[in-house]
N, C-alpha and C positions, 0 to 999 in steps of 0.2 A: 436119499442121496442118489444122484444119476450115476455115479461111478465114473465121471470122465476125468482127464487128467487135471483140469483146472481145479475140480472139486478135491482131487487128491492132493494137489498142491496146498490149497487152502487149509485142508484139514491137517496136513503136515505141519505147516506153518503155526496152526493155532496150537497144537499139541506142543510144540517147542516153545512158543511164546507166552502163551495166555496162562498157564498155570502159575502157582505161587513159585518163585524163585526162576521162572523160565528164561530162557535163551533168547532175547530179542534179535540178536544178530544173526542167530541160525535161521529164525523165522523170517526176517527181512531178506535175506539172502535167497531163500527157497522163492519168495513172491517175486523179488527183483530179476531173477533168472527165468520166470514164467510169464510173459506178458498175457497168455491167453487166460490167466487166473484173475485179471483185473475186474472183469464184470463179476464174478463169483464173489471176489472180495468185497466190492461195492455192495451187492446184494446183502452180504453177511452184515455189512454195517447198518443197513436200514433195519435189518432183522433185530439188531442189538438195541437201536432206537426204539423200535415198537415195543420190545419186552420191557424197556425203561419205563414207556407210558403205562404198560400193563400193570406196573409195579408202582404206579401212583405219581410218577414224575412228569411234569409238563416241559414244553420246550425251554423256557426260561430256566428252570431247574437244572436240567441237563447241562445248558451252556454254563451256568454258574459254576458247577462242580467241575467243568473242563478248566475254566479260567482259573479255579482255586487248585487244581491238580498240581502236584509237585513235580517239577520237569516238563510240564506241558507249557506250550507257547501259542503264537498266533496260528501256527500251521495247523495245529489241533482244533483250534477254534473254528477256523474256515472249513475244515473237513466235517466238525460237528455240525455246523450251519448248514453245510451243503447235504448232508444226510437227512437232517430234519426236514429241510425243504422238499427234498425228493419224495421222502415219505408222506408228508402231508398233502402233496399234490395228488394222491390218490384217492382223496375223500372229498366229496361235493361239499359237505358241510362240516365245519369244525366246532369243537366245544367253545363256550363263551371264554373270552379273554386271549384265545390262541391267536387269533388274526394280529392282535396288538403285540404278542410275543413274538411271533414270526417277523413282523416289521422291523423290530429291534435287533434281529440277527445281524452278525457282522457281514459287511459285503464281500463278495468274491474277491479274493486278493491275487497276485500273481503264483502261478503253480510252479512247484519244483520242478526241474528236469531229471533229477537224479533219482532212479527208481529205488535204489536202496533207502533214501531218505524219506520217500513217499511211503514205502511199506513200513519202515519204523515208526513213523507218525500214525498209520492206521492201526498197526499193533497196540501201539501205547494208548491210543484213543479206545480201541475195542476193549483193552484190559480193564480200563477204568469203567466203561459202560457196563460190562459184564459183572462187575463186582458192586454195581449199585444195589443197595438192598431194598427191600419192599417198604415203602412209607405210606403214611395214610392218604388216600385220595382225596382230591378236592373238587372233583368233577368227572365227567365221562371221559373215555377216550375216543379217540376218532373211529368211526363205525358202529358205535352204540347209538341208540336211540336218544336224540337231543330235541330240546326246543329252540329253535333258531330266534335269536333275540330280534325284537322290532327295531328297524332302522330309527336312528335318531336316538335322542336321550331327553329327559324332563327339562323345561326351560330352566328350572331352579339349577339343575347341575351344570347346564351350559353357561349360566350366569356365574356361577361360582368357577369354573375353568377360566372364563375371561377375568374375573377379578384377580384369580391368582397369578394369572400371567403378567398382568400389571404390576401386583406386588412384587413379583420376582424381578421386574425391571426397574422399579423406582428406587431411587437412591435418597429420597427425601422422608425420613421416619415420620414428620408430623402428618404427612399425607396418609401414611397406612394407618396411623393412629386414629384419624379423623372417620375413616372408613370401617374401622375394627368391629365397632359395636354392632352395627347393622349387618355386618357381613357374618359374624357368628350366629346372630339371629337368624339369618337365612338358613345357614347349614342345620341348625337345630329344627327348625320348623319343616324343613325338607323332610327330615326323618318322621316327625310327628304327622305330617300329611299322608306320607306313604304308608305309615302304619293304620290310619285311620280309614284310609282307602280300601286297603286290604281287608280291614274289619268289616265296613260296610257292604261289600261286595261278597263277602265270604269266600275270598280268594284262598285256595289252597297253598298258602305261602308257608315255607318252612326255611329254618336256617340253612345257610350254605356256608361255604369258604373258599379263601383265595390265599395265594402265597404272595408274599412282598420281600424281596431281597433286604438283606441287612448286611452290607458289605464292611469289611475293614478299610482303614483303621477306625478305632473307637467304637466297634460294633456294639458294644454293651450300651453304652450311652444312646446309640442309635435305635437299639431295640427298646428302650425304655420310653424313648420319644413316639415310637410306633405304639407302644402299649398304652400311652397316654392318650394318643389320638383315638384309638380303638375303644379305649374305655369310655371316653367322652361321648362316643357315637354309638353306644349300646352294642358293642362288639367285644370279642375276646381275642387276645393276640397271645400265641405260644411261640416262643423262640426256640429254635433248633441251632444252636451255635456251630454244630459240627457241619451242618450243610449250608449255613449262610442265608437263612430265610426264617421269618416268622409266618405261622400260618394264622390267619385272622378269620374267625366265625363270627358269623352275624347274618341279617337279612339282607338281600341283595342291594337294595337302595343304600344302606348304611355302609357296606362294602365299598360301594362306588365313592362315597365321600371320603371314607377313611383313605383309600388309595390316591386320591386327587390331593387331599390335604397334606397327608404324610409327605408326598413328594414335594411339595411347595414348602413345607416348613423346613425340610431338609435343606432345600436350596437356599432358603432366607437364612438359616442357622450358619450353613458353611460361608456364605457372603459375610454376615456379621462377624463371625469368628475369624475370618481373615482380616477384616479390617481392625477388629480389636487387637489381633494379634501384632499387627504392623505397628499400632500405637505402642503396644507394650514393649516391641524391639527397640522402637525409637528411643525409649527411656531406659534402654541398657539391659533389659531382660531377656534371658535366653531360654528359659524353661518351657519350650514349645510343647512337649508331649504332655505334661502334667497340665499346662494351661489349657489345652483343647479338651482334654478329657473332663476337667472340671466345668469348662465352659458348656460343653454339650449337654452334661449331667444336669447343670443348673438350668439350661434352656428347657430340657424335656420337663423338669419338675415345675417350672413356672407355667409352662404352656398347659401342661395338663390340669393346673389349678385354674387357668383362665377357661379352657374349654369346658370344664366341669361346672363352673359357675354359670355360664352361659347356657348350658343344656338344662340346668336345674332352673333358671329363670324362665325359660321357655315352656318347658313342660309343666312348671307350676301354674302357668297362666291359661292352660288349656286342660281344665278339669276333666272334661269328657275323655281325653286320650289316657288318662292315668291307668285305668284298668286294662287298656289296650297294651300300653307300653310294658306295664308289668309282667303280663303274660309273655310278650315277646322276650324280655328278659329272662325268664324262667327257661324259655324255648332254647335261647342262645347259650345258657349255662348249661343246660342238659346236653345240648349237641356238643359242645367244647368238652365236656367231661366224658362223653361217649367216645369222641375221637381220640382223647388225650387222659386216659385214666391216671396217670401217674405222672405228675409235673413237679418241679422244685422252683422255688423261688431264688432268682439271682440278685446278688448285690452288685452295685456298681463300685468297682475299686479304682483306685488311683485318683480320688477326688480330694486332692490336697492343696490345691491352689486357690487362695482366696481371691485372688484378682480375676481368676477365670471364672470362678462361682459368680462374684458379682457381675462381670461384664455379660456372662450367659443369662443371668436373671434379667438384667437390663434388656438385653436383645430380645428375650422372649417377650417382655413386656411391650415392646414397640412392634413385635411381629404381627403381621395381618393373618387372620384366623378365617379368610374368606370361605373355606371350604365346610 
């Protein structure tokens, strides 16, 4: 420490507010009374963000914890986003997927003019960041040696994205039904093609991982949906309910498909559930929560069956790929067990609405699986 007055003010504020049972009002009062401490306070915030990355957290993970934090609001989200942006600007190259996460950060909103409120927001956010535990990393942090991804993406994945965008816009189920079989085949063949290419070129390919948010409400059913998509695409998903995300382990081309497909299916499921629920309400039913939980659980179950059937059909027709795919399955399982040596199976609870289950199954049968 430099020993300046601003350093001293920040140290005293942190000592008062950041420990268990700390006094936020005292800490905020110290900071509010000393404008010269503002720069040091912002620098400390960026240090907290950097430490979170070194503990395995990524920008989207950090922001998700802020959103889920008890008593935190939009002001805390904006401050966290500003600290994340400022810290990442120091690095020329960022790890894969970070640019997309940064693009989704909330925009800068109106600043408060009350110094005490601003200081309180900062201390509440810093207290949360300081308490983030170490988690299993899913990639390098900024500053570490990384391989910069090649611009662009495979044509198959680009086509998948375009088809999914159309699927999310259409309100005509027969259209989705007509394209479903070919789209599912495209998804599975993309995985097979990438595996064969890596084998033939003797690429030093190894399983990696990414995190996908699983947000409330009905997060258990949503986690099951993600698990179904991951399993059908030769990946493994491990859900962390406390932190609101699943870690998906697999080879990079398969992870890309899982991300794209899961996002689209969740959009389609939500839209179908909203329509079905409106029909149920029109008929006089009001059990919204149980209906939605049962709907999403059935949707995930049926989607998993459909995806698995298509994957099996495609891989069975490409005999030369079977040894390669088997080896990749072993590698993915091994990496998942290495990252998560102790996991438990979670049951979907609250699936008690027969109408919700029936509607969810029917909606899953109509869904387009373009990814």
